[in-house]
N, C-alpha and C positions, 0 to 999 in steps of 0.2 A: 187655787187649784184645790177642791174639795176632792178625796179619796175617803172606798166606802170598804168595810174588811168585815166579813159574818164569820162568825165561830162557837160552836157549840158554849165551849170556853166553859167544860164540865172535870177539871177547872183550868182556871188560865195557869197556862204553864209558860216555861223559859222559852218552847218554840214559838208558843202565839207573841212574847214580848220583843224578841227580834225580830220576830214580820213586822210587828208595830214599829218596831224604834227604825226598821229599813224603809217603810214605808212614809214615817216621819220625815225622812230627809229627801223625801220626792214632793209632798204635798204642802200645802198650807194651813190644809188642817183634815179633820179624819174622823169620822163616822165610822164607830165599832158598831155593829148590829149582833145582840145577843140572840142567838138563832134558837131554834126549838124552845122560846120564851112559856109557854104555857107547859111544859113540862120539869117533874119533881119527883124526888123521893123514890126513885129506879134505881138499879144498879148503873145501867146507861145514863143517867140524868139525875144523880144526887141533890144537885143545888138548886134552888130557885132562881127564877131569872133577877129577882132583887138581892138575891147574894150575888151571882155574877157580875150584874154591875156594882156590886161594892168591890168586889175583885179589881175588876178590871179598870172602874175609877182610880180608887186607890195606887194599882201599880203602875198607869201612866201618868200621875199627877210630879212624876221627874220630869216628864218629857218637856219640850218649847215648844207645843203645839197645843191646838185648842181642840180639845177632842169632846165629841156627843155618843155618847153611849147609849143605845135604843135598843130598846127589847119588840122583838120579831119572831112573832108567832109561827107554825107552822102550818102551810095552808098544801092541802093537798093535791092540789093542781097545777103542777109544773108549770104547764104553759102561761098564767098568769100571775106566777110567783114574783117576775120582777118586777111589776107595776104595784103588785103588794108590799112591795120593798120599799119601793118609789115612794108610797104611799103614808109609811112607817118613818121615813128618815128624812133629815134634810136634804137637799136637793144634793147630789154629788154629781163630779166629772168622771171619775175614773173608778174601777171597780176592784180588789187583788183580793184574788182566791187562787188556789192549786186545785180544786176539787172539781174534775170534769165534767159533771155534770151545772154546775153554778158558772162555771164559765161558758159553755154552752148556751143556759139561758140569760145569761147576761149578753153574752155576742148575739144573738138573736133577737135581743131587743135592741140592739143598736148601741149598747152601752162597751166603752174601751175597757177591756178586761188586762190586766198586768200579773205575770205569777212572780212569787219569789221562793229563793230556794228553802227547801226546808232544813231545817236545823236537828241534827242528830235525832232524826225522826223516830231510829229503833227503838228509845228511851223518850223520848218528848211527843206522846202521844199519850192521848185523854185516856185511851183504852187500861194502859202502862201503867199510869200514874193511879187511875182507880184500884185497880189489881194491888198495888204496893196498899194502898190504903185499908181494903178490904183485910190483908195480911201483913199489917203490920211493919211491914219492910218503908225503906226510905224513898218517902216523896218530898218530902222538904226541900231536898237541895236541886230540886226542880222546877219551884216554883220562887216569883217574886216574894219577898220577905213578905208585903201587904197580903198577898192570896193566904200564904200558911196562917195569919194573923185572923182573917176571915173565917176561915175553915177550923181555927179551935175556936172561936169567939162563938162558932155555931152548933160547935157541935159536931162537925161535919165528919169526922170519924167515927163518930158513933151511928149517925145517921146512915153512913154507905155501909157499914158493917151491917148493920142489923137489915136492912132495907134488900140486903146479899146473903141473908139467911135463906134458908130452905124449909119445906113444911117435910113434914113427913115422909113424902113421896121422894124425897130428894131432889125435887124440882124448885127454880128460885122462883118466890114468893107471888112477884109479877113480872108473868113473862108477855102479857099483853106489850110490853114495849121495847120487847127487846131487838125487834128488826129494824122497822123503821130508818130507809136512808134518804128521805127527801133532800128536797134540795137545799134545807136551811137547817143540814143536820152536819157539819162537816163539825171534826173533832176540832 
């Protein structure tokens, strides 16, 4: 049985890793969808799809399961989002998500959806980690070691701090991507 789990993974953190570990105990193979693959270099999506692919791939290497990481670009039409995901991914039997919209869309398309408990969600949440990176607070203890290595390799802290700077009016430089909570947009 092959499972599918999508996230933006901005960045991939210990909450994602716990969920992946749980899913790995239920399936034979796992497809990890790198959501919002076309977005990068913004405060909400600082890392490229390729960088997130490295974070995920290196983090799951320790697991005894065949894993495929697949970039999934956003689609602004939720009614066809599942078929878009299926066209970009190896076939899968079950999808895993805690995102209400993702659950709804997969369910409407006849795909079995399983939920998993969230782990330490008040801290293990992408926005919290990105905020810690911006402000120089501890974030390394909340991600698998390979993720910290990738972020260091790409100078990710400098990038997120720079793209989060404000212009002279006190507004975030790139507000165009501040909203967008579409189906492929879970943390």
